[in-house]
N, C-alpha and C positions, 0 to 999 in steps of 0.2 A: 540355382545355385551348382553349379560345372561338378559331377561326381570327381572325387581329388581321388579316389581310388579305381580311374576305369584309362585300365592300359589297351586296352582294343585296338590292335590293328600297328602298333607296337613291335619293330624292329630288334629282335632280343637272339643273343648268341652269348652262349654255354662252351665256357671250354670243360676240358673232361665229361663230358654229358652221356656219357655212358655207362656212369658208375651207380651206382645204387641209389646216389643220393641228384645226380645230375639226370637220370633217366626221370626221377618224382619231379624231379622240379620241372623238363622238362615239358611234359607232360601235364604238370599244374597249368604252366603257363600258355599254351599253344587252347588247351580249356578254357580259357580269360582271352580269347580273341588276337592273343599276341602270334608276331607271322618268330619262327624260331627257328636257331640258325645250328642244328649241333654236332660240337666238333671235338676229333677221341682221335685216336692213333689208329694209324689202315688197320690192322689185325682186330678193330671192332670193327669196321665196315657195314658186316654181317648184320651185326646187334642194330647197328647203326639207322642202316635202311632196313627195316623190321618197327626202330620206332617211329620214325617219318611216315610210315605205312600204317599204325594205327595210330598215328597222331589225327593223318588225314583221311582215315577211314572211320574217326569221332566229327567229320566236315572241323577237323584245324590244320595251317598247312605249317610246316617245314619241312625242311631240307638237312640232310648230313654231307659235313666234308671230312677226310681227313684229313690232318695236322700233325703236326707235332710244336709243341707250345716252347722250344726251344728252339726253334731255327726261325729265326725274320722269314727270309724267306719264303716259306711256306705258308707264313701267315698272313706274307703280303700275299700272292694264290688264292688266300679264303678270306681275304678280302676284295682282291678285286670279285672272286665270284661272287659273293655276298652283295657287293652294292650291284653288281650285273643284272642281281634277282630280284633284291629289293629296295634299290636306293641311296641306302643309309643304315648307320647303326643307333639305334636309342638305347639296347641298356647290354650293358655285360655284364656277365656272371662269370666271375675267374675260380669255376670250380675243379679243375684240374689240378691235383696232386696227390701228398702219399708218401709210404712209410717202406723202409726195409728192414729186414731180419736184420742186419750185421750192424745196421746209425744206430741198434739199440745199446744196452747194459744187461745181459742178461742174469737174473738173481746168483749166478752161480759166478758172475768173472767180476771183473774190476776195471777202471779209467786201465789200464793196458792195454785190456785188451780189445777195445775199440778202435772200430773198422774206420781210417778215417776215411781212405777212397766213399766208403757207402754213405759218410755222414755229409761227403762233400755233394755226390751226386743227388744227398733228400734235400739237401740246401740249396739247391740246383734246381729242381724238379718245382720248390717251392715259390721260391721268391721268384727266379725266376721266370717261372715259367708260370706269373703274375705278372712281373715287369713285363717282360717279352710280348708278350698281348695288350696289352694297352697301351702299350706305345704307336703300337701300328691301329687295333681300333680305335683312337678314341680321335682318329682323322675327323671322319665324317661326324662326330661329337663337338666336334673345335670348327665345323666350320655354320654344323647347328645353332649353336652355341647352347646347346643343352642336350641332356645324356647323363644318365645313372651309373657309374660303377660301381660292383659291390665283390667284393674277395671273399673269403672264404678262411676263416684267422679256425680258432681251435681253443680252447680248455687249456693248450699249451702256450699257448698267447698271453696269459697270463703268469699265472708260474709255472714253476718247473714241473712236471712232472717225472718218479720216478720212468727211469729204462730206458724212455722215449726221448735218447740226447739228442743228437740232430734234427730230427722232425719240432721235440724246441724249439730250438736254436732258429730254425726255419718259422716258424709262427708266430715267435714273439717280434724274429723282423717283418712278415706278414703286418703284425698291428702296426708297429711302426712305417711303413708302409704305407699305409693306408692314412691314417694322421698326416702324413708328410703329404701324400700326393693331393690331399683335399686342401688342403696354404695351396701347393703350389698352382694349378688348375683355378683355384677363385681369384688368385690372384693376375693367374696369366692371364684365364678369358671368362674371368666373369663367374656370378654367381651358376648360371645355368648349369652348368658342370660339376654335380656329385660328387662325394666317396668316401664309401662308407664299407661297413664289414659286416657279418655274420659272423659269430664263434655256437656253431654247433655242439651239445652238447655228445654223450655219450651213445652213439645209434650203433648197434650189430649192422659186421657190414664184413661183404668179401675178403676185403682191408685190414679185419684189426679181428675176427674172428679167430684167429690162432693166438692169440693176447688173453681173447675175453672169458672160450672156451675151453675144453677138452678134445681130446677126440669123442669120447659118447654123449657127445656134448651138454653134459653138464658143464657147471659157472667157475672160474677159473678163483684160486684166491682173490688175485689183481681185481675181475670179474665183481667180488663179494666187497671190497674195499671201493670199490666204486658208489659200488648201490645203497653202501652203509654210508657215503657222503653226500649222498641225492635226496637231496627231501620228496621227491616222487618215490624211490622206493622202488625204479626203473629204470629201464634204457629208454630212449624216448624213440619213436616215428619221425620215418625221411619227413613223409607227410607235415609233419609239426616245425617245420621250419616256412612252407611256404605261405604264411603268413606275413611273417616278418619281413621278406623277401619282395611278396608284394605291398607292402609298404613302401619299402627304400626303397623301389622299380619307379614306382608313381609320385605325381604333384603330395603324394599325400603327407609325402615327407621334409616337399622343397625346399623350409629351412633347416634340413638337418643334413649337417657336410662330416666327414670327417669323424665319428661315429662306431660305435662296433657294439652291435644287437645280441643279445646273450642269452641263446632257447637248449638250458640244458634243464631244466628239473629239479632249480635253485643250486646244483652243485657251486657254483663257483663264488657263489655268495656265502654260503653256507659254513660253519665253524667248526661247532664242535653241536 
């Protein structure tokens, strides 16, 4: 019987590849024998090239391409480079995203203090920063009638979390987009192209460090509330996502589309 989890030789494209999650995931897929394409903003070029060097030193295959996930023109150039190097795309991980402080409502603020322009930027980055790359990179998947797209959702995809107003709207929209796209692609192109999401729990990263830790490194009140609502009683590590991602990327999940895999230490299911 074939190994349903075998992804050796697959071409994996990762947006937001130079972040904490993206870099961990990229190195994992490279170690599994995939050809990994790292996409990130131009200012991450040094980090991206360093990651490529590390992957190749470990015997893997990778390339870095600077991009702008909100620019269809830039993504088209990326697609041309990827096809020239590897001939196709098998797996797309839409990991680009993020939040910004002015799109939040701080404890000493009200909705009247909300920065609408910041909210727009957060929604644009998270939603359209996934929609546009998918629109471009799906082309080789359609040609081969096979592919796996995995979108990065959030705990905010399921219920609104206090303070993060813009991010909550964006990630709720991401869950809806994932489900809509799964049906759209299956109906139009057949069962071979699947779309799923992953919803990580709370992982301490540069993006959320100011919300979760004080300047001296101690936990904020928000962190204590999160951990009190997490049966594991701890933050997750980035490498705890890779098993679920591997499953969704491989033929082991060939009957799975339109779902969101939750990797959160029990946070989403816990009530009291």
